[in-house]
N, C-alpha and C positions, 0 to 999 in steps of 0.2 A: 544386550540392548543398552544403548547409552542413555543415562537418565538426563532428561531435558526439562524437568519441571522448572528448575532454575539452574543456570550454569554454575552458580555457587550456592548449593544447598548445604549450608554450613551447620554443623552440629554444635551443641553446647560444650564449651571448654571444661565445664565442671565435671564431665562424665568420668574423668580419670583421676580426679583429685584424691579420693580416699582409697584408691587401690594401690597396694605396695607389693608387687611381686618380689620374690626372694632374690632373683638373679637376672642377668641379661637375657638368658634364653627364655625365661618366663615372660619378661617384658616383650621380647620379640613375638612370642606366641600370642600374647594378649593384643599386641599391635596388629598382627596378622588377622586376628578375629575381628577387630574393629574395622580394619581396612576392607575386609571381605564384605561387610554390610554397609560400607559407605560412610563410616564415622571417621572421616579423614583427620580432623583436628585431634581427636582422641588417639588415633593411630600414631600421629606424629609425636604426641606426648610420650607414649610408651616407647617408641623407637628412639627418641632423644634420650630417654632415661637409660635405655640399653646401650646407646652409643658412648655414654660416659664410662661404661665398664668394658665396652668392646668396640673400639673405634676402627671399624673396618669399612672398606668401600661398600660392601654388601648392605650394611646397616645404613650408611649414609645415603645410598640409593633409595632405600625404603623411606627414609625421612623426606628426601627430595620429592618422591612420588606423592607422598601424603600431602605435603605443603602445596604442590602443584594443583592437586585436585581440590584442595581447600582454598585455592586462589590467593595464597600467601606467596606472592611472586619473589619477594626479596629473600625469604628463608629458603625457597626452592633453589634460587640461584646459588646461594651459599653452599648447599649440600650437593647439587649437581656439579658445581665447580670442583669440589673435593674429589668426586668420583672421576671427572674428566681429566684431572691432573694426576691421578694415581697411576702406578705402574700397571694395574690390572684393568685399565679403562676399556680395553678391547672386549672384556667380558660383558660390557654394557653398551652394545652398539647403538642404542637409541638415545643415549645420554646427551650427546651434543645437540640432537634435534630439540629435545625438551629444554635444554639450557638456552638455546637460541630463542625458543618461544617465550621463555620467561623474561629474557632481556627485551624482546619485542613488546610484551605486555607491560613491561615497566617503562616503556618509552625510549629505550636505547636502541633505535633502529640500526645505527652504525655498528654497534657491537654485535647485534644479531646477525648482520650480513656476514661478518667474518666467521662466525660460528656455523651458520647455515652452510657456507661454502666449504668449511672443514668437514661438516657432516656429509655433504653430497659427494665428496671425494672418496668416501669409503662406505656409502650407503648400501645396505642390502635388504631394505624393506621397501617394496614397491609403492605401497600406500603412503608411507611417510616421506618417501623420496619425492612423490608428486606434490605432497603438501609443502615440503621444504622448498621446492622450486617455486611454487606459487607464493609462499610467504617471503621468499627472497625478492621476488618482483614487488611485493607489497612494501617491503622495507625500502627499496629503491624509490618506489612511488612516494612514500612518506618524505624521504629526503628531497625529492624533486618537487613536492607539492607546494602550491602557492596559497596565500591567504584567501579565505572564503570570499566570494563575491557577494554572498548574502550572509549577514551576520545574525546570530541568535544570542540572546541573553539567557544563560542557564543558571538556575538558582537551586542550591541544595536546600530541600525543605527541612523544617525544624524537627525537633524531637517530639512534637505533637503527634507526628505519624511515624517518623523514622526511629529505629532503636538500634542497639548494637548487634542485633541479629539481622535478618533479611526481610526487606519489604519490596514489593514489586507490583507492576500492572495497575497503576493508578488510572482511573477512568472517571471523568466528570459527567454526572447525570444531571441533565438540565443545566442550570447555572449556579447550583448551590450545594449539591451533594457529591462528595468524593468517595468512591469505592476503591479499595485496594486490598492486596493480600499481605499478611504479615505472619512471620514465623515467631511463635511465642512458646515458651516452656509451659508445661501444664500448670493450671492453677491448683491451689490446694483444694482437696475434696470438700465439697459443701459450699464453696464460694459461689457467688451469684452467677458469674459468667464462666463457670468451670469448663475448661477444655481438656478432655481426657486423651492422653496418648502415652505410649511407653516413654517417649523422649520429648520431642517438640512437634508442633503441628502448624501447618499453614491454614489460616482461616481468613474469611472476608471481613474487613473492618470498614467503618465509615467515619467521615468527618465533615463538618460544615464548612463550606467554601463560599458562602454568600458575600463575604466582604473582600474576597480575594486573598485573604490569609486563612490558613488552615487551622481550625480549632482542634482541641484535644479529641482524639479519636476514641471510638468504642466499637465493640464487636457488633456486626450487623445482625439484625433480628428478623430478617425476611424469611427465615426458614431455609436458607440456601446451605448454610454450613453443616457439614457432616462432622460430628464430634469424634469420629474415630479415623477419619481419613483427611488428607490434605484437600482443601477447597480453595480455588484460586482462579485467576485469569478470567475476569468478568468482561463480557461484551454485551452491550445493550442494543436491542432492535426496537427503537421507539415507535417506528411506523406500525409494527404489528404487535407491540406491547409484549415482547419476549425478552428474556435475559438468558444468555448462554454463559456457561462457566465450566470449569474443569474439576473433576474429582479424581484424586490419585491415591494409589495404595501407599501404605506406610510400613509394610513388612520389612523392606530391604531398601536402604537409602542409596545403594549403588545401582538399583534397578527399580525404577518408579513408573510402572505403567499407568497411564492416565486415560480418562474417557470424558467426553463432552456431554453435558447435561443441559436441559432447557426448562425454564419455568415461565408460565404465562400469567400476565396480570389480569385478574378477573374479579369482579365484585369487590373492588377496593383493596385487594391484597394479592400477593404472589402465591400461586398455587404450588402444590407439591411438585418438586422437580422430577423430570423423567429423563432417562437416557435418550439422546438423540437417535432416531431410527435410521433406517437404511443401512448403508455400510460405512457410515461416518466412524463408528467405533468398531475396530477389528480385533478379535481375540488374539492375544499374544503380541500386540503392538500398541504404541501410544498414539492417541489423538488428543491434541491440546492446542492452546492459544487460539480460541475462536475469535473471529472478527466478522463484522457485518458490512455487506455492500448491497446495493440495489440495482436491479435491471431497470430499463426505461419504464416498464409497466409496474414498478414498485415491488416486484417479486424479490424475495431475499436471496442473496448469495452469501453462503457461509464459507468463509476462508478459514483454514486451520493448518497447523503443522503436524506432520506424522512421519514415522519411520517405517511405514508399511511397505510391502513389496511394490515394485513398479516405479520407484522414484529414481532420481539420478545419483543418490548417495546420501547417507546420513538422514537427517530430517529434511523434508521438502515441504513446500507450501502447496496445499491442495484446495479445491473448492467443490461445493455442491450447491445446486439450486433447490430451494425449498419453496414449493408451490402452494396453492390454496389448500391442498389436502394435508399440508404440513409434513409430507413425506419427502425426504431428501432424494434428489436424483442421483445418478452415478457420480462417484467421486472422481474428479479430474485433476491430474497433476499439472501445475502451471507451466512446467517445462522450462526450457531455456528461453530467454536469457535470465529468468529469475532464479531458478534452481540450479545448483551445481553439485559436484561430487562432495562438497562440504555440507554444512548445516545451514538451512534457512528457517528461521523461526519468528515468533511474535509478530505476525502480520497485523496491519491496520489499514483499512481502506477509507480514504477521505472521499465521500460521495460528492462533495461540492466541487472539488478540483479533478476528480477522476484519477487519483494518485494512490498507489499502493506503497506503504512504508513497511519495511521488514528489517530484520537483523540477519547478518551472514558472517560466518567465519572463513569464507573462501574468497569472495569478491575483494578487490584491492582495498585495503583499509589500514587504519592506524594501529590495529592490534586487537586480539580477542574477537568479540563480536562488534561489528560496526552497524550503524543504521544506514539503510539505503532507501531510495525512492525510485519508482518507475511509474510512468503514466500509461494508462490503458485500462482494460477490463477483460475479465474472463480469460480468453485464450490469446489475446493480443497485447503484448507489452513491449515498451521501449527498453533500451539498454539501461540497466540500473545505474543510478548516480549516487556516489557517496555524499552524505549530508554535510561533510566538512568537519574541520577540527573544532568548531564552536559547539557542535552537537556531540561528536565522537571523541573518544579518548583512546589511550593505548590499552585500556582495560576492556571490560564487557559493557556494551551499551545496547539496551533492549527495550521492548515494550513502548516504543515511540508511538504517540497518538496525538491527535489534533482535537482541541476542545470545540464543541459545537458553538455556533454563533459568536466566535471570537474574532475581533479585529482590533489591532493587528493580530495575526495568527498566534496562537499559543497552545500549549498542551503539556504533556508529561512524558518522562522517560525514566527508565530504571538503569542504574549503573553501580559498579563497584569501584569506580575510579578513586584515586587518592583524595582524601578528604571525607569519604563516607565514614559513618560511625562503624565501629568494628569490635569484635570480641578479641581477636588476636591477629596481627598483621593488618596493615592499613588498606589492603585491597580484598580482604576476606569476604566482605558481606555487601549485599545489594541494598541501596537506598533509593528513595524516590526523589527525582529532580523535576522541577518545572522549567519550561522554556517559553520564550516569547520572541517573536521576530522583532529585531531591534527597530525602535520607532524611527530611527534615522533612515531606514531603508526606503520608506515611501518617498520622501523628497529626493533621495538619491536616484530613485527610479525615474521621477519626473525630469530631473536634471539630465540624465542620460538620454531621454527621449528628445531633448532639445538640441542634441549634438548630431548633425546629419551624418557624419562619418560613422557613428556607431549604429544609427538607425538603418543605414544603407547596407549593412552587412547582410548578404543574401542568406535567407533562411531564418533570420531572427524573427520575422513576422509569424512564422509557423508556430512559435511557442504560444501564441495567443489563440490558436484555433483548437476546437471549433468555438465560434462565438454564437451564442443563442440570445436573440432579442425577442422580448415578449410583448403581447398586446392584450388589451381587454376584449371581451366578446364583441364580435362584429365591427372591430376597428381595423383600419380607418374607414371612414365614410359609411356609417351604419345604413343598411337596407339598400345600398347602391347596387345596381346591376352592371356596373362597369368593372373592367379588369384593371383600370388605372386609377390614380389619385394624384392630387396636387399637394397632398400632405406629406411632410417629411417625418422621419422616425422620431426625432427629438420632440416634435410636437405631440405625438401620441404618447411618448414616454412621460413627458411632464404631466399630462392629464392622468395617466395610469398611476403614477406614484402618489397622487392625491386620493386614490380610491381604496387605500389600505383599510380604512375603517369601514367602508362599504362592504368589503369582503368579510370583515369580522361580524358586522351586524347581521349579515345573512345567516349566521350560525347561532343566533341568540337562543334558539329553541333546541340547541344540542342537548343530548341526554346527560345532564349533570355538569357541575362546575369543572370537574377534572377533565372531561372530554372537551368542553368549551375552551379551557385554558390550553389544552394540547393543540387544538385547531388554531387558536390565535398565535401560539408559538410557531406553528408551521407556516402560517401566513406571514408573520414577521420575517422568518428565515427566508421565505421565498422572495419577498420584496427587497430585503437587504442584501442577500448573498446570491441571488440569481438574477433578478431584474436589474438592480443597480450595478452589481458587480460586472455583468456582461455589457451594460451600456458604457461603463468606464473603459472596458477593454476595446469596445468598438471605437471610442475616441482615440485610443492609442493606435488602433489598427489604421485609422484614416491618416494619422501623422506618418506612420511607417510606410503606408502605401504611397503617399506623396513623395517621400524620399527615394523609394525604389524607382518610381517613374522619373524623377529628376536625374537619377543616375543612368537613365537610358534603357532600363529593363523593359521588356514587353511582358505584360502580366495577363494571365487568365484566372478569373476567380469565379466560383460557383456560389449562388445564393439559392437556398431551398426554402419553400414556404409550406407551412403546415397549419391545420385548423382542428378545432375540437369537433365532435360529431353532432352538435346540437342542431345544425342546419342540414339542408339536403346536400348530397355529394356535389351537385352542379354548382350550388351557391358557395360551398366551401372552397371549391377550386377558384372561384372569383375572389373570395376573401384572401386566399393565399397569394394570388397574383397582385392584389392591391397592397398587401403587406410587403411583398418583394419590391413593388414600385416605390413604396415609401423609403425603402433603404436606398434604392437607386437615386431617388430625389435627394436624399441626404448626402450621398456621395457627390452629386452634381452641384449642390449648394455649398459644399464644404469650402471655407475660406473664399467666399464670394465667387465660387465657380471655377477655382483654379484647376480642378481635376477634369473639367469638361474638355480642355484642350487635348487631353490624352485619350479621350473616348471617341469611338466611331465604329460603325458597323463594317467598314471595309479596311481592316488592317490597322485599327487604332492601337496605341500602345496598351490601353486598358480594355480588355474584353470581359464582359459580365455575362455569365451563363445563368439563365433563370429556369428553375425547376419548381413547378407548383404541384405539390402532392395533395393539397386539400386535406381531407380527413382520412385518406386511405391508409395512413400509417399511424393513426391515433390508437391509443390503448383501448381495446374493446371493452374494458371495464369502466371507462369514463361514461357517465350518464349523458343521454341525449334527451332527457325528459324536461320539456320547457316549463312544466308545472313545478318542478323541484330545482329551482335555480341555485339553491345552496350547493347542489351537487353538479349540475351541468354548466353553471357559469362561475360561481364564486368559490369553488373548491380549488385547492392548489393543484390537484391532479388534472382538472380541466384546464387550468391556467397554463400549465406546462405544455399543453398541446397547441396553444395559440402562439406560434413563434415563427421566426425565420432563423435559418442557420447559415452562417458563412463557413462552409466545410472545406473548400479546396482553394488553393492559391498556388499557381505554377508560373515559373519563368519560361517563356516560350523561346525556342530557337537560341538557347544560350548553353553552350557546351559545358560550362562550369556548373550548371544546375541540372544537367541531364546525365543519367547513367550512361557511361561511355559505351558499353557493349550491348546495351538493351534499348532499342529505339521504340519507345511506346507511342502509339498513335495519338495525334493531337486532337482528333475527333473521337467521339464515343464509338466503341466497337460493338456492333449489333451481334448478339450471341444467340438470337432465336426467339421463338414463341413457346411458352410452356403452359401447363394447365394448373388451375387452382385445385386445392383439395388433395394434393399429393406432393411427394418429394421430386425434385428435378436434379439429375446429375449433369454437371456442366464441365466441358473440357475447353480450356482457353489455350490456344497455341500462339506463342510469341517468337518472332525472329530475333536473333542476336548475332553478335560478331565476336564472341569470346574466342580468344586464340588458344586458351588452355582451359581445362575443365575447372569450373568453379560452381558456387551454389548461391541460392538466395539466403541472405542473412536476416531479412525481416520481410514478413508478408502479412497484410491485414485487409479484411474486407469491412466496409462501412455499413454493415447491416447485421443485427442480431439473428436474422433468419437465414443467414448464409454462413457456411463454415468451410474453411480450407481443409480438405481431407487428404491432400497430398500434392507434391510437385516434384518435377524432375530436376536434375542438375543442368547447368549450362554446358553442354558438351559440344565441341566444334562439329559442325555439319548437321546438328539436330536442333529442332525447335525446343524452346523452354515450354513445358506443358504444366499447366496448373489445373488441379481437379477441385471443383467446388460442389457442394451439396446445398441446394436451396429448399427451405421448408415453406411450401406454399399451402399448407393445410388450412390455414386461416386467412389466406390472402384473398383480396378482391381482384376482379378482372381489371386490367389496365392496358391502354394502348401503348404507353411508353413509360418505362421506369428506368432509373439509372442506379448503377451499383459502383461505388468507388473502390478501386483495387490499388493498394499502396504497396510498393516493393522497394527493397534495397538489396544490392548485390554485395556479396562478401568482399571486403577490401575497399569498397567505395563509401564515401561519406554522404552521398546524395540519396535521399528518399524521395521517390517520384510517384505520382498518382495518375492512373488512367481511369476511364469510365467505361463500364459495360452497359449497353442498352438492351432491354429485353421487353417482351410483351407477355401478358397473362390472359388466358382464355378459360372459360368454364369447361 
């Protein structure tokens, strides 16, 4: 089992200082013992001493291996080169592979290419051969890559938290407390904060971050640290007041099994941690790097990395859903395109943007582990994107996260890049770095939006979707029995933004200051980073929509309306229709009505499809009690239900925006009537004109209650068949509901959406 607690779990260099074996063979034996247990720096010291007396390729190879695993790339290059250039190099068939990897991790992609090619000409290790081929592609990608379109400022944090050993996994709690893990040598017995270990131990530390600068750190006293085992990898679930973290064994540094624990905040303190239940922790395998996401009903999704069976290779990212009973569901592998036959670790899910960040040593990157991002949730993910050279380096870049409530975006990452503090070798040890999206990026973005040729690029507008626009209760036109309104969205938005304090005042009787402060923080976050953020995106959307129409494109867009459950179902449907109407009004009034010339019911260039769901899709746990308006009106949970969504945007009859071999229907395909209270298995048949057998590269359904359980290949002469399972156990009867189904065929760059229409009966 590969240890993955940290890719550079470096041991203290003083371990070999006072040991003086009598000869080279004794030094080698001591080095072998240290290497066996993962004390790689100590092993390198013994082997180097032996090499002075016995300078053979065999000893040089042992030194190189030790330095490689201690992340001392330059020393590893030195000794691998000695072996590679020796007459007996054939006895070490993997030497060139590791030599090329060390060059790549040092930032010398051109040198790495030459040596990878040399290795592949004589390779006899199937696993390393595949890795070498992939890393060869990555090196060429590095040489061909261009400057980041989005820049980040990355700062190496001070010695207030970073030491010459390893620090990792910094997480900002609220806006003032930084938690992170640090490897420290044991304190002297009897000292106040003594940490007992045979050698060194990872423990959770904390530091004040209220001023934006990190104060001197101290060991965390919440009762999370295990003074005999490594404690690290903190992830906070603020919504349910849980903290997840990892505890790992210390017996053998070359094999460090880890398990995920959870502690709940109750009665003003963190309770005794318990091992997470279900099958999150599996005997004989590691589960580590917990991260928290939320479903639309605020249920927790626990993402983590594990080397358990059933993955694609190495460490993969998995998830489990933790419901009201706090018992995890089945653990699901995220699958492709996230996971690979390499290692994917340190996930972080940004709930605001719906983006998963993670590190991988397989996807095309600059070297070592790179940080990648992918938009999606649960089982549906877009192709991962490298975060670029301003975030990534040729070394290992890990534990990327996003600070809550930050604008411009900011966060932390962990890296052993050059410039980190170190014991020995300037890439040996991990340090904590902070990052911030460059302030210049915001005006640059606005400037780009003013250039029609950029805005008119087909597909650019899809990066804004979905757009969620929110309303106060019974807005617009309270108590109206009409399905239309003369109000536009910006009018309701301006009134809504002035109601922030009304929402806070509704909770003044909350149980205690801590709870009230937490509710106020959630309200601030909702207004700043959901209501305002989506309104700004809607303005960008209107600009880009106009440019698309000016270029002659025919556009079909879908606007969906939702409501909270406080009113009757019939009235909520009317509210949803009025909310949709306010959006249509805004579109028609945009720039003195310029878009109206493109609108029409009979073949206009802009077609708007309106779907009013009312409260049929509302979270069942949102209160409908009119007497408790703090829950049914002024809670963030209820506020999120009062919205419209711009979910779909398609170019009509435009071959460059349509999958060439798969002609999706322009109207919704009716797939039948099903019954509430049970599962429904659905088979969708689609015609295609593929001349050779190919496959679906991406498929997603726009509902958490529907799952893709399988699909066929595109085989000439046969329909494409997609198998869906719909969970109607908690569904309400409906005459007409729509399910978006998004597809992409392998080898094509177009992602296209169709709609499935269905009915539900009791």
